[in-house]
CHARMM internal coordinates of N, CA and C (Angstrom, degrees):
IC EDIT
DIST 1 N 1 CA 1.4451
DIST 1 CA 1 C 1.5316
ANGL 1 N 1 CA 1 C 108.18
DIST 1 C 2 N 1.3141
ANGL 1 CA 1 C 2 N 116.35
DIHE 1 N 1 CA 1 C 2 N 129.72
DIST 2 N 2 CA 1.4553
ANGL 1 C 2 N 2 CA 122.14
DIHE 1 CA 1 C 2 N 2 CA 178.73
DIST 2 CA 2 C 1.5288
ANGL 2 N 2 CA 2 C 108.72
DIHE 1 C 2 N 2 CA 2 C -108.76
DIST 2 C 3 N 1.3483
ANGL 2 CA 2 C 3 N 115.59
DIHE 2 N 2 CA 2 C 3 N 134.63
DIST 3 N 3 CA 1.4713
ANGL 2 C 3 N 3 CA 120.72
DIHE 2 CA 2 C 3 N 3 CA -179.32
DIST 3 CA 3 C 1.5230
ANGL 3 N 3 CA 3 C 110.32
DIHE 2 C 3 N 3 CA 3 C -134.66
DIST 3 C 4 N 1.3146
ANGL 3 CA 3 C 4 N 114.86
DIHE 3 N 3 CA 3 C 4 N 151.84
DIST 4 N 4 CA 1.4591
ANGL 3 C 4 N 4 CA 123.01
DIHE 3 CA 3 C 4 N 4 CA 172.86
DIST 4 CA 4 C 1.5251
ANGL 4 N 4 CA 4 C 107.06
DIHE 3 C 4 N 4 CA 4 C -101.52
DIST 4 C 5 N 1.3294
ANGL 4 CA 4 C 5 N 115.54
DIHE 4 N 4 CA 4 C 5 N 128.42
DIST 5 N 5 CA 1.4553
ANGL 4 C 5 N 5 CA 122.18
DIHE 4 CA 4 C 5 N 5 CA -176.07
DIST 5 CA 5 C 1.5195
ANGL 5 N 5 CA 5 C 108.87
DIHE 4 C 5 N 5 CA 5 C -119.94
DIST 5 C 6 N 1.3200
ANGL 5 CA 5 C 6 N 116.65
DIHE 5 N 5 CA 5 C 6 N 134.44
DIST 6 N 6 CA 1.4588
ANGL 5 C 6 N 6 CA 122.47
DIHE 5 CA 5 C 6 N 6 CA 175.61
DIST 6 CA 6 C 1.5220
ANGL 6 N 6 CA 6 C 108.54
DIHE 5 C 6 N 6 CA 6 C -85.03
DIST 6 C 7 N 1.3291
ANGL 6 CA 6 C 7 N 116.85
DIHE 6 N 6 CA 6 C 7 N 129.45
DIST 7 N 7 CA 1.4634
ANGL 6 C 7 N 7 CA 122.16
DIHE 6 CA 6 C 7 N 7 CA 177.58
DIST 7 CA 7 C 1.5285
ANGL 7 N 7 CA 7 C 107.54
DIHE 6 C 7 N 7 CA 7 C -96.54
DIST 7 C 8 N 1.3098
ANGL 7 CA 7 C 8 N 117.24
DIHE 7 N 7 CA 7 C 8 N 118.81
DIST 8 N 8 CA 1.4612
ANGL 7 C 8 N 8 CA 121.93
DIHE 7 CA 7 C 8 N 8 CA -176.70
DIST 8 CA 8 C 1.5281
ANGL 8 N 8 CA 8 C 108.74
DIHE 7 C 8 N 8 CA 8 C -99.68
DIST 8 C 9 N 1.3348
ANGL 8 CA 8 C 9 N 115.83
DIHE 8 N 8 CA 8 C 9 N 126.29
DIST 9 N 9 CA 1.4688
ANGL 8 C 9 N 9 CA 123.29
DIHE 8 CA 8 C 9 N 9 CA 178.27
DIST 9 CA 9 C 1.5242
ANGL 9 N 9 CA 9 C 113.64
DIHE 8 C 9 N 9 CA 9 C 62.62
DIST 9 C 10 N 1.3202
ANGL 9 CA 9 C 10 N 116.94
DIHE 9 N 9 CA 9 C 10 N 36.01
DIST 10 N 10 CA 1.4638
ANGL 9 C 10 N 10 CA 121.07
DIHE 9 CA 9 C 10 N 10 CA 172.58
DIST 10 CA 10 C 1.5247
ANGL 10 N 10 CA 10 C 106.72
DIHE 9 C 10 N 10 CA 10 C -83.80
DIST 10 C 11 N 1.3329
ANGL 10 CA 10 C 11 N 116.91
DIHE 10 N 10 CA 10 C 11 N 104.82
DIST 11 N 11 CA 1.4614
ANGL 10 C 11 N 11 CA 120.49
DIHE 10 CA 10 C 11 N 11 CA -172.78
DIST 11 CA 11 C 1.5238
ANGL 11 N 11 CA 11 C 113.36
DIHE 10 C 11 N 11 CA 11 C -117.96
DIST 11 C 12 N 1.3299
ANGL 11 CA 11 C 12 N 116.94
DIHE 11 N 11 CA 11 C 12 N 20.89
DIST 12 N 12 CA 1.4624
ANGL 11 C 12 N 12 CA 120.65
DIHE 11 CA 11 C 12 N 12 CA -175.31
DIST 12 CA 12 C 1.5301
ANGL 12 N 12 CA 12 C 108.94
DIHE 11 C 12 N 12 CA 12 C -143.24
DIST 12 C 13 N 1.3278
ANGL 12 CA 12 C 13 N 116.95
DIHE 12 N 12 CA 12 C 13 N 115.58
DIST 13 N 13 CA 1.4644
ANGL 12 C 13 N 13 CA 120.97
DIHE 12 CA 12 C 13 N 13 CA -179.66
DIST 13 CA 13 C 1.5267
ANGL 13 N 13 CA 13 C 111.18
DIHE 12 C 13 N 13 CA 13 C -64.15
DIST 13 C 14 N 1.3246
ANGL 13 CA 13 C 14 N 116.93
DIHE 13 N 13 CA 13 C 14 N -37.39
DIST 14 N 14 CA 1.4562
ANGL 13 C 14 N 14 CA 120.37
DIHE 13 CA 13 C 14 N 14 CA 178.07
DIST 14 CA 14 C 1.5305
ANGL 14 N 14 CA 14 C 110.46
DIHE 13 C 14 N 14 CA 14 C -64.65
DIST 14 C 15 N 1.3067
ANGL 14 CA 14 C 15 N 117.01
DIHE 14 N 14 CA 14 C 15 N -38.85
DIST 15 N 15 CA 1.4642
ANGL 14 C 15 N 15 CA 121.09
DIHE 14 CA 14 C 15 N 15 CA 177.67
DIST 15 CA 15 C 1.5323
ANGL 15 N 15 CA 15 C 110.33
DIHE 14 C 15 N 15 CA 15 C -62.67
DIST 15 C 16 N 1.3271
ANGL 15 CA 15 C 16 N 117.17
DIHE 15 N 15 CA 15 C 16 N -41.57
DIST 16 N 16 CA 1.4632
ANGL 15 C 16 N 16 CA 121.37
DIHE 15 CA 15 C 16 N 16 CA 178.85
DIST 16 CA 16 C 1.5228
ANGL 16 N 16 CA 16 C 110.29
DIHE 15 C 16 N 16 CA 16 C -59.80
DIST 16 C 17 N 1.3314
ANGL 16 CA 16 C 17 N 116.98
DIHE 16 N 16 CA 16 C 17 N -41.99
DIST 17 N 17 CA 1.4574
ANGL 16 C 17 N 17 CA 121.70
DIHE 16 CA 16 C 17 N 17 CA 179.05
DIST 17 CA 17 C 1.5200
ANGL 17 N 17 CA 17 C 110.68
DIHE 16 C 17 N 17 CA 17 C -65.87
DIST 17 C 18 N 1.3288
ANGL 17 CA 17 C 18 N 117.23
DIHE 17 N 17 CA 17 C 18 N -42.09
DIST 18 N 18 CA 1.4682
ANGL 17 C 18 N 18 CA 121.36
DIHE 17 CA 17 C 18 N 18 CA 178.87
DIST 18 CA 18 C 1.5268
ANGL 18 N 18 CA 18 C 111.06
DIHE 17 C 18 N 18 CA 18 C -65.66
DIST 18 C 19 N 1.3441
ANGL 18 CA 18 C 19 N 116.65
DIHE 18 N 18 CA 18 C 19 N -39.65
DIST 19 N 19 CA 1.4635
ANGL 18 C 19 N 19 CA 120.12
DIHE 18 CA 18 C 19 N 19 CA 177.36
DIST 19 CA 19 C 1.5231
ANGL 19 N 19 CA 19 C 110.02
DIHE 18 C 19 N 19 CA 19 C -60.54
DIST 19 C 20 N 1.3220
ANGL 19 CA 19 C 20 N 116.01
DIHE 19 N 19 CA 19 C 20 N -47.88
DIST 20 N 20 CA 1.4546
ANGL 19 C 20 N 20 CA 120.75
DIHE 19 CA 19 C 20 N 20 CA -179.05
DIST 20 CA 20 C 1.5362
ANGL 20 N 20 CA 20 C 110.76
DIHE 19 C 20 N 20 CA 20 C -59.06
DIST 20 C 21 N 1.3228
ANGL 20 CA 20 C 21 N 117.17
DIHE 20 N 20 CA 20 C 21 N -46.40
DIST 21 N 21 CA 1.4589
ANGL 20 C 21 N 21 CA 121.42
DIHE 20 CA 20 C 21 N 21 CA -178.17
DIST 21 CA 21 C 1.5282
ANGL 21 N 21 CA 21 C 111.51
DIHE 20 C 21 N 21 CA 21 C -64.27
DIST 21 C 22 N 1.3127
ANGL 21 CA 21 C 22 N 117.75
DIHE 21 N 21 CA 21 C 22 N -42.00
DIST 22 N 22 CA 1.4652
ANGL 21 C 22 N 22 CA 121.22
DIHE 21 CA 21 C 22 N 22 CA -178.10
DIST 22 CA 22 C 1.5218
ANGL 22 N 22 CA 22 C 112.85
DIHE 21 C 22 N 22 CA 22 C -75.26
DIST 22 C 23 N 1.3125
ANGL 22 CA 22 C 23 N 117.48
DIHE 22 N 22 CA 22 C 23 N -38.14
DIST 23 N 23 CA 1.4678
ANGL 22 C 23 N 23 CA 120.78
DIHE 22 CA 22 C 23 N 23 CA 178.97
DIST 23 CA 23 C 1.5282
ANGL 23 N 23 CA 23 C 109.83
DIHE 22 C 23 N 23 CA 23 C -67.68
DIST 23 C 24 N 1.3233
ANGL 23 CA 23 C 24 N 117.44
DIHE 23 N 23 CA 23 C 24 N -33.70
DIST 24 N 24 CA 1.4668
ANGL 23 C 24 N 24 CA 121.42
DIHE 23 CA 23 C 24 N 24 CA 178.71
DIST 24 CA 24 C 1.5266
ANGL 24 N 24 CA 24 C 111.53
DIHE 23 C 24 N 24 CA 24 C -60.29
DIST 24 C 25 N 1.3213
ANGL 24 CA 24 C 25 N 118.03
DIHE 24 N 24 CA 24 C 25 N -24.82
DIST 25 N 25 CA 1.4678
ANGL 24 C 25 N 25 CA 122.82
DIHE 24 CA 24 C 25 N 25 CA -179.38
DIST 25 CA 25 C 1.5296
ANGL 25 N 25 CA 25 C 113.31
DIHE 24 C 25 N 25 CA 25 C -82.60
DIST 25 C 26 N 1.3296
ANGL 25 CA 25 C 26 N 117.45
DIHE 25 N 25 CA 25 C 26 N -11.92
DIST 26 N 26 CA 1.4643
ANGL 25 C 26 N 26 CA 120.54
DIHE 25 CA 25 C 26 N 26 CA -177.34
DIST 26 CA 26 C 1.5308
ANGL 26 N 26 CA 26 C 110.97
DIHE 25 C 26 N 26 CA 26 C -70.86
DIST 26 C 27 N 1.3332
ANGL 26 CA 26 C 27 N 115.92
DIHE 26 N 26 CA 26 C 27 N 141.44
DIST 27 N 27 CA 1.4654
ANGL 26 C 27 N 27 CA 120.92
DIHE 26 CA 26 C 27 N 27 CA 176.01
DIST 27 CA 27 C 1.5236
ANGL 27 N 27 CA 27 C 109.65
DIHE 26 C 27 N 27 CA 27 C -60.48
DIST 27 C 28 N 1.3068
ANGL 27 CA 27 C 28 N 115.57
DIHE 27 N 27 CA 27 C 28 N 133.22
DIST 28 N 28 CA 1.4592
ANGL 27 C 28 N 28 CA 121.48
DIHE 27 CA 27 C 28 N 28 CA 176.85
DIST 28 CA 28 C 1.5106
ANGL 28 N 28 CA 28 C 114.49
DIHE 27 C 28 N 28 CA 28 C 95.78
DIST 28 C 29 N 1.3219
ANGL 28 CA 28 C 29 N 118.25
DIHE 28 N 28 CA 28 C 29 N -13.43
DIST 29 N 29 CA 1.4660
ANGL 28 C 29 N 29 CA 120.97
DIHE 28 CA 28 C 29 N 29 CA -179.43
DIST 29 CA 29 C 1.5265
ANGL 29 N 29 CA 29 C 108.40
DIHE 28 C 29 N 29 CA 29 C -85.57
DIST 29 C 30 N 1.3389
ANGL 29 CA 29 C 30 N 115.69
DIHE 29 N 29 CA 29 C 30 N 115.92
DIST 30 N 30 CA 1.4670
ANGL 29 C 30 N 30 CA 121.22
DIHE 29 CA 29 C 30 N 30 CA 178.79
DIST 30 CA 30 C 1.5234
ANGL 30 N 30 CA 30 C 111.52
DIHE 29 C 30 N 30 CA 30 C -90.23
DIST 30 C 31 N 1.3278
ANGL 30 CA 30 C 31 N 116.15
DIHE 30 N 30 CA 30 C 31 N -34.58
DIST 31 N 31 CA 1.4675
ANGL 30 C 31 N 31 CA 121.33
DIHE 30 CA 30 C 31 N 31 CA -176.58
DIST 31 CA 31 C 1.5215
ANGL 31 N 31 CA 31 C 108.33
DIHE 30 C 31 N 31 CA 31 C -151.14
DIST 31 C 32 N 1.3394
ANGL 31 CA 31 C 32 N 115.30
DIHE 31 N 31 CA 31 C 32 N 140.75
DIST 32 N 32 CA 1.4592
ANGL 31 C 32 N 32 CA 120.33
DIHE 31 CA 31 C 32 N 32 CA 176.71
DIST 32 CA 32 C 1.5169
ANGL 32 N 32 CA 32 C 108.85
DIHE 31 C 32 N 32 CA 32 C -147.33
DIST 32 C 33 N 1.3129
ANGL 32 CA 32 C 33 N 115.79
DIHE 32 N 32 CA 32 C 33 N 136.03
DIST 33 N 33 CA 1.4574
ANGL 32 C 33 N 33 CA 121.91
DIHE 32 CA 32 C 33 N 33 CA 173.98
DIST 33 CA 33 C 1.5230
ANGL 33 N 33 CA 33 C 107.56
DIHE 32 C 33 N 33 CA 33 C -142.36
DIST 33 C 34 N 1.3315
ANGL 33 CA 33 C 34 N 116.20
DIHE 33 N 33 CA 33 C 34 N 124.70
DIST 34 N 34 CA 1.4586
ANGL 33 C 34 N 34 CA 121.57
DIHE 33 CA 33 C 34 N 34 CA 176.80
DIST 34 CA 34 C 1.5146
ANGL 34 N 34 CA 34 C 107.02
DIHE 33 C 34 N 34 CA 34 C -114.23
DIST 34 C 35 N 1.3270
ANGL 34 CA 34 C 35 N 116.43
DIHE 34 N 34 CA 34 C 35 N 118.61
DIST 35 N 35 CA 1.4569
ANGL 34 C 35 N 35 CA 121.53
DIHE 34 CA 34 C 35 N 35 CA -178.13
DIST 35 CA 35 C 1.5293
ANGL 35 N 35 CA 35 C 108.86
DIHE 34 C 35 N 35 CA 35 C -106.99
DIST 35 C 36 N 1.3190
ANGL 35 CA 35 C 36 N 115.22
DIHE 35 N 35 CA 35 C 36 N 110.89
DIST 36 N 36 CA 1.4575
ANGL 35 C 36 N 36 CA 121.16
DIHE 35 CA 35 C 36 N 36 CA -178.30
DIST 36 CA 36 C 1.5296
ANGL 36 N 36 CA 36 C 111.62
DIHE 35 C 36 N 36 CA 36 C -63.89
DIST 36 C 37 N 1.3232
ANGL 36 CA 36 C 37 N 117.47
DIHE 36 N 36 CA 36 C 37 N -41.05
DIST 37 N 37 CA 1.4669
ANGL 36 C 37 N 37 CA 120.66
DIHE 36 CA 36 C 37 N 37 CA -175.62
DIST 37 CA 37 C 1.5249
ANGL 37 N 37 CA 37 C 112.81
DIHE 36 C 37 N 37 CA 37 C -67.18
DIST 37 C 38 N 1.3280
ANGL 37 CA 37 C 38 N 116.85
DIHE 37 N 37 CA 37 C 38 N -40.15
DIST 38 N 38 CA 1.4733
ANGL 37 C 38 N 38 CA 119.44
DIHE 37 CA 37 C 38 N 38 CA -178.82
DIST 38 CA 38 C 1.5256
ANGL 38 N 38 CA 38 C 112.61
DIHE 37 C 38 N 38 CA 38 C -91.83
DIST 38 C 39 N 1.3549
ANGL 38 CA 38 C 39 N 116.44
DIHE 38 N 38 CA 38 C 39 N -8.71
DIST 39 N 39 CA 1.4647
ANGL 38 C 39 N 39 CA 121.80
DIHE 38 CA 38 C 39 N 39 CA -178.86
DIST 39 CA 39 C 1.5277
ANGL 39 N 39 CA 39 C 111.35
DIHE 38 C 39 N 39 CA 39 C 61.11
DIST 39 C 40 N 1.3443
ANGL 39 CA 39 C 40 N 115.75
DIHE 39 N 39 CA 39 C 40 N 39.30
DIST 40 N 40 CA 1.4643
ANGL 39 C 40 N 40 CA 121.23
DIHE 39 CA 39 C 40 N 40 CA -178.49
DIST 40 CA 40 C 1.5216
ANGL 40 N 40 CA 40 C 110.58
DIHE 39 C 40 N 40 CA 40 C -128.20
DIST 40 C 41 N 1.3169
ANGL 40 CA 40 C 41 N 115.09
DIHE 40 N 40 CA 40 C 41 N 149.70
DIST 41 N 41 CA 1.4522
ANGL 40 C 41 N 41 CA 123.05
DIHE 40 CA 40 C 41 N 41 CA 172.24
DIST 41 CA 41 C 1.5248
ANGL 41 N 41 CA 41 C 107.09
DIHE 40 C 41 N 41 CA 41 C -122.26
DIST 41 C 42 N 1.3166
ANGL 41 CA 41 C 42 N 116.13
DIHE 41 N 41 CA 41 C 42 N 134.99
DIST 42 N 42 CA 1.4552
ANGL 41 C 42 N 42 CA 121.55
DIHE 41 CA 41 C 42 N 42 CA 171.08
DIST 42 CA 42 C 1.5176
ANGL 42 N 42 CA 42 C 105.80
DIHE 41 C 42 N 42 CA 42 C -112.18
DIST 42 C 43 N 1.3172
ANGL 42 CA 42 C 43 N 115.84
DIHE 42 N 42 CA 42 C 43 N 125.62
DIST 43 N 43 CA 1.4677
ANGL 42 C 43 N 43 CA 119.99
DIHE 42 CA 42 C 43 N 43 CA -177.85
DIST 43 CA 43 C 1.5161
ANGL 43 N 43 CA 43 C 108.95
DIHE 42 C 43 N 43 CA 43 C -133.76
DIST 43 C 44 N 1.3286
ANGL 43 CA 43 C 44 N 114.06
DIHE 43 N 43 CA 43 C 44 N 139.79
DIST 44 N 44 CA 1.4618
ANGL 43 C 44 N 44 CA 120.27
DIHE 43 CA 43 C 44 N 44 CA 174.70
DIST 44 CA 44 C 1.5196
ANGL 44 N 44 CA 44 C 107.90
DIHE 43 C 44 N 44 CA 44 C -122.87
DIST 44 C 45 N 1.3207
ANGL 44 CA 44 C 45 N 115.04
DIHE 44 N 44 CA 44 C 45 N 126.86
DIST 45 N 45 CA 1.4610
ANGL 44 C 45 N 45 CA 122.62
DIHE 44 CA 44 C 45 N 45 CA -178.94
DIST 45 CA 45 C 1.5241
ANGL 45 N 45 CA 45 C 108.50
DIHE 44 C 45 N 45 CA 45 C -107.35
DIST 45 C 46 N 1.3210
ANGL 45 CA 45 C 46 N 115.89
DIHE 45 N 45 CA 45 C 46 N 135.53
DIST 46 N 46 CA 1.4587
ANGL 45 C 46 N 46 CA 122.02
DIHE 45 CA 45 C 46 N 46 CA 177.22
DIST 46 CA 46 C 1.5336
ANGL 46 N 46 CA 46 C 109.11
DIHE 45 C 46 N 46 CA 46 C -57.23
DIST 46 C 47 N 1.3091
ANGL 46 CA 46 C 47 N 116.60
DIHE 46 N 46 CA 46 C 47 N 139.05
DIST 47 N 47 CA 1.4735
ANGL 46 C 47 N 47 CA 121.73
DIHE 46 CA 46 C 47 N 47 CA -177.86
DIST 47 CA 47 C 1.5247
ANGL 47 N 47 CA 47 C 113.13
DIHE 46 C 47 N 47 CA 47 C -62.99
DIST 47 C 48 N 1.3208
ANGL 47 CA 47 C 48 N 117.66
DIHE 47 N 47 CA 47 C 48 N -19.48
DIST 48 N 48 CA 1.4614
ANGL 47 C 48 N 48 CA 121.19
DIHE 47 CA 47 C 48 N 48 CA 179.81
DIST 48 CA 48 C 1.5293
ANGL 48 N 48 CA 48 C 112.78
DIHE 47 C 48 N 48 CA 48 C -79.83
DIST 48 C 49 N 1.3315
ANGL 48 CA 48 C 49 N 117.04
DIHE 48 N 48 CA 48 C 49 N -4.32
DIST 49 N 49 CA 1.4584
ANGL 48 C 49 N 49 CA 122.00
DIHE 48 CA 48 C 49 N 49 CA -178.63
DIST 49 CA 49 C 1.5214
ANGL 49 N 49 CA 49 C 109.73
DIHE 48 C 49 N 49 CA 49 C -113.81
DIST 49 C 50 N 1.3310
ANGL 49 CA 49 C 50 N 116.25
DIHE 49 N 49 CA 49 C 50 N 150.06
DIST 50 N 50 CA 1.4560
ANGL 49 C 50 N 50 CA 121.84
DIHE 49 CA 49 C 50 N 50 CA 176.13
DIST 50 CA 50 C 1.5309
ANGL 50 N 50 CA 50 C 108.96
DIHE 49 C 50 N 50 CA 50 C -75.38
DIST 50 C 51 N 1.3175
ANGL 50 CA 50 C 51 N 116.91
DIHE 50 N 50 CA 50 C 51 N 119.93
DIST 51 N 51 CA 1.4678
ANGL 50 C 51 N 51 CA 121.88
DIHE 50 CA 50 C 51 N 51 CA -175.03
DIST 51 CA 51 C 1.5227
ANGL 51 N 51 CA 51 C 111.41
DIHE 50 C 51 N 51 CA 51 C -57.85
DIST 51 C 52 N 1.3211
ANGL 51 CA 51 C 52 N 117.14
DIHE 51 N 51 CA 51 C 52 N -48.35
DIST 52 N 52 CA 1.4684
ANGL 51 C 52 N 52 CA 120.56
DIHE 51 CA 51 C 52 N 52 CA -177.11
DIST 52 CA 52 C 1.5283
ANGL 52 N 52 CA 52 C 112.09
DIHE 51 C 52 N 52 CA 52 C -63.61
DIST 52 C 53 N 1.3142
ANGL 52 CA 52 C 53 N 116.61
DIHE 52 N 52 CA 52 C 53 N -35.93
DIST 53 N 53 CA 1.4678
ANGL 52 C 53 N 53 CA 120.35
DIHE 52 CA 52 C 53 N 53 CA 179.28
DIST 53 CA 53 C 1.5298
ANGL 53 N 53 CA 53 C 110.86
DIHE 52 C 53 N 53 CA 53 C -67.28
DIST 53 C 54 N 1.3146
ANGL 53 CA 53 C 54 N 116.68
DIHE 53 N 53 CA 53 C 54 N -44.08
DIST 54 N 54 CA 1.4713
ANGL 53 C 54 N 54 CA 120.21
DIHE 53 CA 53 C 54 N 54 CA 177.78
DIST 54 CA 54 C 1.5294
ANGL 54 N 54 CA 54 C 109.93
DIHE 53 C 54 N 54 CA 54 C -63.95
DIST 54 C 55 N 1.3234
ANGL 54 CA 54 C 55 N 117.02
DIHE 54 N 54 CA 54 C 55 N -39.14
DIST 55 N 55 CA 1.4684
ANGL 54 C 55 N 55 CA 120.34
DIHE 54 CA 54 C 55 N 55 CA -178.29
DIST 55 CA 55 C 1.5304
ANGL 55 N 55 CA 55 C 111.95
DIHE 54 C 55 N 55 CA 55 C -66.52
DIST 55 C 56 N 1.3310
ANGL 55 CA 55 C 56 N 118.33
DIHE 55 N 55 CA 55 C 56 N -25.62
DIST 56 N 56 CA 1.4678
ANGL 55 C 56 N 56 CA 120.16
DIHE 55 CA 55 C 56 N 56 CA 174.11
DIST 56 CA 56 C 1.5239
ANGL 56 N 56 CA 56 C 109.68
DIHE 55 C 56 N 56 CA 56 C -61.37
DIST 56 C 57 N 1.3270
ANGL 56 CA 56 C 57 N 116.52
DIHE 56 N 56 CA 56 C 57 N -42.25
DIST 57 N 57 CA 1.4657
ANGL 56 C 57 N 57 CA 120.92
DIHE 56 CA 56 C 57 N 57 CA 179.23
DIST 57 CA 57 C 1.5251
ANGL 57 N 57 CA 57 C 111.32
DIHE 56 C 57 N 57 CA 57 C -72.69
DIST 57 C 58 N 1.3134
ANGL 57 CA 57 C 58 N 116.66
DIHE 57 N 57 CA 57 C 58 N -33.15
DIST 58 N 58 CA 1.4703
ANGL 57 C 58 N 58 CA 120.25
DIHE 57 CA 57 C 58 N 58 CA 176.05
DIST 58 CA 58 C 1.5239
ANGL 58 N 58 CA 58 C 109.19
DIHE 57 C 58 N 58 CA 58 C -62.51
DIST 58 C 59 N 1.3273
ANGL 58 CA 58 C 59 N 116.57
DIHE 58 N 58 CA 58 C 59 N -48.50
DIST 59 N 59 CA 1.4671
ANGL 58 C 59 N 59 CA 120.71
DIHE 58 CA 58 C 59 N 59 CA -179.66
DIST 59 CA 59 C 1.5248
ANGL 59 N 59 CA 59 C 110.64
DIHE 58 C 59 N 59 CA 59 C -62.17
DIST 59 C 60 N 1.3232
ANGL 59 CA 59 C 60 N 117.05
DIHE 59 N 59 CA 59 C 60 N -40.81
DIST 60 N 60 CA 1.4585
ANGL 59 C 60 N 60 CA 120.71
DIHE 59 CA 59 C 60 N 60 CA 178.61
DIST 60 CA 60 C 1.5266
ANGL 60 N 60 CA 60 C 110.42
DIHE 59 C 60 N 60 CA 60 C -62.81
DIST 60 C 61 N 1.3105
ANGL 60 CA 60 C 61 N 117.79
DIHE 60 N 60 CA 60 C 61 N -41.58
DIST 61 N 61 CA 1.4663
ANGL 60 C 61 N 61 CA 122.29
DIHE 60 CA 60 C 61 N 61 CA 178.33
DIST 61 CA 61 C 1.5186
ANGL 61 N 61 CA 61 C 110.79
DIHE 60 C 61 N 61 CA 61 C -63.01
DIST 61 C 62 N 1.3222
ANGL 61 CA 61 C 62 N 117.03
DIHE 61 N 61 CA 61 C 62 N -43.71
DIST 62 N 62 CA 1.4663
ANGL 61 C 62 N 62 CA 121.70
DIHE 61 CA 61 C 62 N 62 CA 178.02
DIST 62 CA 62 C 1.5266
ANGL 62 N 62 CA 62 C 109.76
DIHE 61 C 62 N 62 CA 62 C -58.91
DIST 62 C 63 N 1.3154
ANGL 62 CA 62 C 63 N 117.30
DIHE 62 N 62 CA 62 C 63 N -46.57
DIST 63 N 63 CA 1.4696
ANGL 62 C 63 N 63 CA 121.95
DIHE 62 CA 62 C 63 N 63 CA -178.17
DIST 63 CA 63 C 1.5283
ANGL 63 N 63 CA 63 C 112.73
DIHE 62 C 63 N 63 CA 63 C -66.57
DIST 63 C 64 N 1.3321
ANGL 63 CA 63 C 64 N 117.51
DIHE 63 N 63 CA 63 C 64 N -34.66
DIST 64 N 64 CA 1.4636
ANGL 63 C 64 N 64 CA 120.59
DIHE 63 CA 63 C 64 N 64 CA 177.50
DIST 64 CA 64 C 1.5243
ANGL 64 N 64 CA 64 C 110.39
DIHE 63 C 64 N 64 CA 64 C -65.17
DIST 64 C 65 N 1.3173
ANGL 64 CA 64 C 65 N 116.62
DIHE 64 N 64 CA 64 C 65 N -40.60
DIST 65 N 65 CA 1.4649
ANGL 64 C 65 N 65 CA 120.58
DIHE 64 CA 64 C 65 N 65 CA -177.67
DIST 65 CA 65 C 1.5198
ANGL 65 N 65 CA 65 C 111.69
DIHE 64 C 65 N 65 CA 65 C -75.73
DIST 65 C 66 N 1.3284
ANGL 65 CA 65 C 66 N 117.28
DIHE 65 N 65 CA 65 C 66 N -40.67
DIST 66 N 66 CA 1.4667
ANGL 65 C 66 N 66 CA 120.93
DIHE 65 CA 65 C 66 N 66 CA 179.23
DIST 66 CA 66 C 1.5307
ANGL 66 N 66 CA 66 C 107.75
DIHE 65 C 66 N 66 CA 66 C -148.83
DIST 66 C 67 N 1.3111
ANGL 66 CA 66 C 67 N 116.45
DIHE 66 N 66 CA 66 C 67 N 101.76
DIST 67 N 67 CA 1.4688
ANGL 66 C 67 N 67 CA 120.18
DIHE 66 CA 66 C 67 N 67 CA -173.90
DIST 67 CA 67 C 1.5235
ANGL 67 N 67 CA 67 C 113.86
DIHE 66 C 67 N 67 CA 67 C -63.61
DIST 67 C 68 N 1.3373
ANGL 67 CA 67 C 68 N 118.58
DIHE 67 N 67 CA 67 C 68 N -18.04
DIST 68 N 68 CA 1.4597
ANGL 67 C 68 N 68 CA 121.56
DIHE 67 CA 67 C 68 N 68 CA -179.87
DIST 68 CA 68 C 1.5285
ANGL 68 N 68 CA 68 C 112.84
DIHE 67 C 68 N 68 CA 68 C -84.65
DIST 68 C 69 N 1.3094
ANGL 68 CA 68 C 69 N 117.52
DIHE 68 N 68 CA 68 C 69 N -13.15
DIST 69 N 69 CA 1.4609
ANGL 68 C 69 N 69 CA 121.69
DIHE 68 CA 68 C 69 N 69 CA -177.83
DIST 69 CA 69 C 1.5185
ANGL 69 N 69 CA 69 C 109.68
DIHE 68 C 69 N 69 CA 69 C -88.92
DIST 69 C 70 N 1.3359
ANGL 69 CA 69 C 70 N 115.65
DIHE 69 N 69 CA 69 C 70 N 140.05
DIST 70 N 70 CA 1.4607
ANGL 69 C 70 N 70 CA 121.55
DIHE 69 CA 69 C 70 N 70 CA 177.34
DIST 70 CA 70 C 1.5198
ANGL 70 N 70 CA 70 C 108.14
DIHE 69 C 70 N 70 CA 70 C -131.21
DIST 70 C 71 N 1.3215
ANGL 70 CA 70 C 71 N 116.18
DIHE 70 N 70 CA 70 C 71 N 166.90
DIST 71 N 71 CA 1.4541
ANGL 70 C 71 N 71 CA 120.33
DIHE 70 CA 70 C 71 N 71 CA 178.07
DIST 71 CA 71 C 1.5217
ANGL 71 N 71 CA 71 C 110.22
DIHE 70 C 71 N 71 CA 71 C -122.19
DIST 71 C 72 N 1.3377
ANGL 71 CA 71 C 72 N 115.18
DIHE 71 N 71 CA 71 C 72 N 151.70
DIST 72 N 72 CA 1.4646
ANGL 71 C 72 N 72 CA 121.48
DIHE 71 CA 71 C 72 N 72 CA -178.39
DIST 72 CA 72 C 1.5169
ANGL 72 N 72 CA 72 C 107.82
DIHE 71 C 72 N 72 CA 72 C -143.44
DIST 72 C 73 N 1.3218
ANGL 72 CA 72 C 73 N 117.00
DIHE 72 N 72 CA 72 C 73 N 126.54
DIST 73 N 73 CA 1.4668
ANGL 72 C 73 N 73 CA 120.73
DIHE 72 CA 72 C 73 N 73 CA 178.42
DIST 73 CA 73 C 1.5198
ANGL 73 N 73 CA 73 C 110.04
DIHE 72 C 73 N 73 CA 73 C -68.38
DIST 73 C 74 N 1.3101
ANGL 73 CA 73 C 74 N 115.67
DIHE 73 N 73 CA 73 C 74 N 139.24
DIST 74 N 74 CA 1.4717
ANGL 73 C 74 N 74 CA 120.68
DIHE 73 CA 73 C 74 N 74 CA 175.25
DIST 74 CA 74 C 1.5047
ANGL 74 N 74 CA 74 C 110.11
DIHE 73 C 74 N 74 CA 74 C -103.42
END
COOR INIT
IC SEED 1 N 1 CA 1 C
IC BUILD
């Protein structure tokens, strides 16, 4: 399943790169792209994984890298 995610208060290009690199390592993530300029994330989760469960770890990773940034499903 592929989803477009709105990145709220992402104010650091380096943070966006770190988020992308770390989220790519999560089990179930097939594709990830974090675009600092558009404030969007595109993520694809393997069909064998529960999307909501993987997204809990995605959100946790985002918060660890930049506690002011949040995500919102579009």
